[in-house]
C-alpha positions in Angstrom: -3.2 -46.7 18.6 -0.2 -44.5 19.5 0.6 -44.1 15.6 -2.8 -43.0 14.9 -2.7 -40.4 17.8 0.7 -39.0 16.3 -0.8 -39.0 12.9 -3.7 -36.7 14.0 -1.3 -34.4 15.7 0.9 -33.9 12.9 -2.0 -33.2 10.5 -3.7 -30.8 12.7 -0.1 -28.9 13.1 0.4 -28.9 9.5 -2.9 -27.2 9.0 -2.4 -24.6 11.5 1.0 -23.8 10.4 0.2 -23.5 6.7 -2.7 -21.2 7.8 -0.5 -18.9 9.8 1.9 -18.7 6.8 -0.6 -16.6 4.8 0.4 -13.5 6.5 4.1 -14.0 5.3 2.9 -14.6 1.8 1.0 -11.2 2.0 4.1 -8.9 1.9 5.8 -10.8 -0.9 2.4 -10.8 -3.0 2.1 -7.1 -2.5 5.6 -6.4 -3.7 5.4 -8.6 -6.8 2.2 -6.4 -7.6 4.1 -3.2 -7.1 6.8 -4.7 -9.4 4.3 -5.2 -12.4 3.4 -1.3 -12.4 4.3 0.3 -15.9 7.8 1.5 -15.8 8.9 4.7 -17.8 12.0 3.9 -20.0 14.2 7.1 -21.1 16.1 6.9 -24.2 20.0 7.3 -23.6 20.8 11.0 -23.7 17.2 12.2 -23.8 16.3 15.3 -22.0 13.3 15.0 -19.6 11.5 16.6 -16.8 9.1 14.8 -14.5 7.3 15.3 -11.4 6.3 12.6 -8.8 6.4 11.2 -5.3 9.4 9.3 -4.1 8.3 5.8 -3.1 11.6 4.0 -2.4 15.3 4.6 -2.3 18.3 2.4 -2.5 21.7 4.3 -2.0 21.7 6.5 -5.1 18.8 4.8 -6.9 15.2 6.5 -6.5 12.0 5.1 -7.7 9.6 7.9 -8.3 5.8 7.5 -9.1 4.6 10.0 -11.4 1.2 11.9 -11.4 0.1 9.5 -14.2 0.6 6.6 -12.0 3.7 5.1 -13.9 7.0 4.7 -12.3 10.6 5.9 -13.4 14.0 5.1 -11.8 16.2 8.1 -11.2 19.8 8.0 -10.5 21.5 10.5 -8.1 25.1 11.6 -9.3 27.7 13.6 -7.5 26.8 16.5 -9.6 23.2 16.5 -9.1 22.0 20.0 -7.9 19.1 19.7 -5.2 17.5 23.0 -4.3 14.3 24.5 -2.8 11.2 25.2 -5.2 10.5 28.5 -3.8 7.5 30.7 -4.3 9.2 34.1 -3.2 11.1 35.2 -6.3 13.0 37.8 -4.2 15.2 35.4 -2.1 17.6 32.8 -3.0 16.8 29.0 -3.1 17.8 26.9 -0.1 20.4 24.1 -1.1 19.9 20.5 0.2 21.9 17.3 0.2 21.1 13.9 -1.5 20.4 12.6 2.0 17.1 14.6 2.1 15.6 13.0 -0.9 13.5 10.7 1.1 10.4 8.6 0.5 7.0 10.5 0.5 8.8 13.6 -1.1 6.9 15.3 -4.0 9.9 16.4 -6.5 10.5 17.8 -9.7 13.4 16.2 -11.6 15.3 17.4 -14.7 17.9 15.2 -16.3 19.0 12.9 -19.2 18.6 9.5 -20.0 21.1 6.9 -18.7 22.3 3.7 -20.5 20.0 1.5 -18.6 16.7 3.4 -19.5 16.8 5.4 -16.1 16.8 9.2 -15.8 20.3 10.5 -14.5 19.3 13.6 -12.5 20.9 16.9 -13.0 18.6 19.0 -11.0 15.9 18.1 -8.3 13.5 20.7 -6.9 11.0 20.4 -3.8 9.1 22.6 -1.7 9.5 22.9 2.1 5.8 22.2 2.5 6.4 18.8 0.7 9.6 18.1 2.6 7.6 18.6 6.0 4.9 16.1 4.9 7.6 13.6 3.9 9.4 13.8 7.1 6.1 13.4 9.1 5.2 10.4 7.1 8.4 8.6 7.5 8.4 9.4 11.4 5.4 7.3 11.5 5.9 4.7 8.8 9.7 3.5 9.7 9.0 2.3 13.2 6.0 0.3 12.0 8.1 -1.2 9.2 10.9 -2.2 11.5 8.1 -4.2 13.8 6.8 -5.5 10.6 10.2 -6.7 9.4 10.6 -8.8 12.7 7.2 -10.4 12.4 7.8 -11.2 8.7 11.1 -13.1 9.6 9.1 -15.1 12.4 6.4 -16.1 9.7 8.8 -17.0 7.2 10.3 -19.6 9.6 6.7 -20.8 10.2 6.1 -21.0 6.3 9.4 -23.2 5.9 8.2 -25.6 8.8 4.8 -25.8 6.7 6.6 -26.7 3.5 8.6 -29.4 5.4 5.7 -30.8 7.0 3.6 -30.8 3.7 6.3 -33.1 2.2 5.7 -35.7 4.9 1.9 -35.9 3.8 2.3 -39.0 1.9 4.3 -40.8 4.7 1.7 -39.9 7.2 -1.2 -41.0 5.0 0.7 -44.6 4.7 1.1 -44.6 8.6 -2.5 -43.7 9.0 -3.5 -46.6 6.7 -1.7 -49.3 8.4 -2.8 -47.9 11.9 -6.5 -48.1 10.9 -6.2 -51.4 8.9 -7.2 -49.9 5.7 -6.9 -47.0 3.1 -10.2 -45.2 4.0 -9.2 -43.3 7.1 -5.9 -42.2 5.5 -7.8 -41.2 2.5 -10.2 -39.3 4.4 -7.3 -37.4 6.3 -5.4 -36.7 3.1 -8.6 -35.2 1.6 -9.1 -32.8 4.7 -5.3 -31.7 4.5 -5.5 -31.0 0.8 -8.8 -29.1 1.3 -6.9 -26.9 3.7 -4.2 -26.4 1.4 -6.6 -25.3 -1.4 -8.3 -22.9 0.8 -5.1 -21.4 2.1 -3.7 -21.0 -1.6 -7.1 -19.1 -2.5 -6.5 -16.8 0.3 -3.1 -16.1 -0.6 -4.1 -15.4 -4.4 -6.4 -12.8 -3.2 -4.1 -10.7 -0.9 -3.7 -8.1 -3.5 -7.5 -7.8 -4.2 -9.4 -4.9 -2.5 -13.2 -4.6 -2.4 -14.5 -1.1 -2.3 -17.0 -0.7 0.6 -17.7 3.1 0.4 -17.0 6.0 -1.3 -17.6 9.5 0.2 -16.7 12.9 -1.5 -16.5 15.9 0.8 -16.6 19.3 -1.0 -14.7 22.7 0.0 -15.1 26.4 -0.7 -13.3 28.5 -3.1 -9.5 28.7 -2.2 -10.2 26.8 1.2 -8.8 23.7 2.7 -11.1 24.0 5.7 -13.7 21.2 6.6 -17.3 22.3 6.9 -19.5 21.0 9.4 -21.3 18.9 6.8 -17.7 17.5 5.7 -17.1 16.4 9.3 -20.3 14.7 9.7 -19.5 12.6 6.3 -16.2 11.8 7.6 -17.5 10.7 11.0 -19.7 8.1 9.0 -16.6 6.9 7.2 -14.5 6.5 10.1 -17.5 4.5 11.8 -17.8 2.0 8.8 -14.1 1.7 8.6 -13.6 0.6 12.3 -16.3 -2.2 11.7 -14.4 -3.6 8.8 -11.6 -6.1 9.0 -8.2 -5.5 7.1 -9.4 -2.0 5.9 -7.4 0.8 4.3 -8.5 4.4 3.4 -7.6 6.0 -0.1 -7.7 9.9 0.2 -7.5 11.9 -2.9 -7.6 15.8 -3.1 -8.7 17.8 -5.9 -9.2 21.5 -7.0 -11.5 23.3 -9.6 -9.9 25.3 -12.4 -10.0 28.6 -10.4 -6.3 30.0 -9.8 -3.1 29.0 -11.1 -2.2 25.0 -11.6 0.7 25.5 -9.1 -1.7 27.0 -6.5 -4.3 24.4 -7.2 -1.9 21.5 -6.7 -0.8 22.8 -3.4 -4.6 23.5 -2.5 -5.5 19.8 -3.5 -2.6 18.5 -1.1 -3.8 20.6 1.8 -7.3 19.4 1.4 -6.3 15.7 1.6 -4.0 16.4 4.4 -7.0 18.2 6.3 -9.1 15.1 5.9 -6.2 12.7 7.0 -5.7 14.9 10.2 -9.4 15.0 11.0 -9.6 11.1 10.8 -6.3 10.6 12.6 -7.0 13.0 15.5 -10.9 12.9 15.8 -11.3 9.0 15.3 -7.7 7.8 16.1 -7.4 6.1 12.7 -3.8 4.7 12.5 -1.7 6.4 9.7 -0.8 2.8 8.5 -4.4 2.4 7.6 -4.4 5.4 5.2 -2.7 5.0 1.8 -0.3 7.8 1.0 -2.7 10.8 0.4 -2.1 12.8 -2.8 -3.4 16.1 -4.3 -4.4 15.9 -7.9 -4.8 19.6 -8.5 -7.1 20.4 -11.5 -6.7 16.8 -12.8 -9.5 14.4 -13.2 -12.4 16.7 -12.9 -16.0 15.2 -12.3 -17.8 18.1 -13.7 -17.5 21.2 -16.2 -15.1 23.6 -14.9 -16.5 26.4 -17.1 -19.7 26.3 -14.9 -20.2 27.7 -11.4 -21.9 24.4 -10.4 -19.3 22.1 -12.2 -16.4 24.1 -10.2 -18.3 23.5 -6.9 -18.2 19.7 -7.6 -14.6 19.8 -8.5 -13.6 21.4 -5.2 -13.3 18.0 -3.3 -11.7 15.1 -1.6 -12.5 11.6 -2.2 -12.2 9.0 0.6 -12.7 5.3 -0.1 -13.0 2.5 2.4 -11.1 -0.6 0.9 -11.3 -4.2 2.5 -8.5 -6.8 1.7 -10.3 -9.9 0.3 -7.6 -12.1 1.3 -7.9 -11.2 5.1 -11.6 -11.5 5.3 -12.3 -14.6 3.1 -12.7 -18.0 5.1 -9.8 -20.2 5.2 -10.0 -22.6 8.0 -9.2 -26.3 7.7 -11.7 -29.0 8.9 -10.8 -31.7 11.4 -12.8 -34.6 12.4 -12.7 -36.6 15.4 -12.7 -40.6 15.4 -13.2 -43.0 18.2 -11.6 -46.4 18.5 
């Protein structure tokens, strides 16, 4: 009878440990998904000019996500010139060091292709507004990442324990068979354990799958990034729904009509998306870790004809999507039964 009790305890422990390891797989799955993004290759010696957002940096290697969504590897050299992209032509540009090229910074890079298909930067430019946004993002994200790194280490240890216990499943089934005087009880226990493993695997496979729960579009006046009372009411509804969802994130994308120059509209669309993020964070306490890195698309991706007044009104907008992680919301419990002796 003692052997049977020990068997049941070990099976329950195995189930709980494997379920808890789902969170550890989440980070790894998302990283693998990122690595599958389209990579831009540059021919050796080819001159190129690109714009995009710095999404990661390792020493002198920078990963840049272009406005098209593809990624390109940029190498910083000792001769790379880094300076301010200024709007005032009557003063000199500020000079920066390579240490100031940080994650979240929107930059313009000129250079030539290297031997490995990457872009060796000769000149990098970015605006002071973009630098302030990047510094603000990093001040919020880095402390959260440090805490997540500690938690991930603990979950990795739990995952290793789960693998070790799963290797003993066959031996446990044999002990259960002997303790109960037959194979029926052992088979039932093994089936329950396998069912739990299958459910856990299903959750792991869906961790990078997001379901769109709600899409809201708020519009702005010409040349303005100020939220109207109507826009604030719509954002109040978005925040209320998001807080009722488990495992949600918010995608914020800003746009502009064709009024004005392309450079002005790029900045205007960024200011509009920033206004939405600030309202959600300040008025509804939505954590910044729940908001995907906001971005301004300028005149790109219009939803209506820019040659008409009505079309331009529709294009002066910010789109906010409520996304819910399927892997965190799908059921993944392991069933257990109680037997009497």
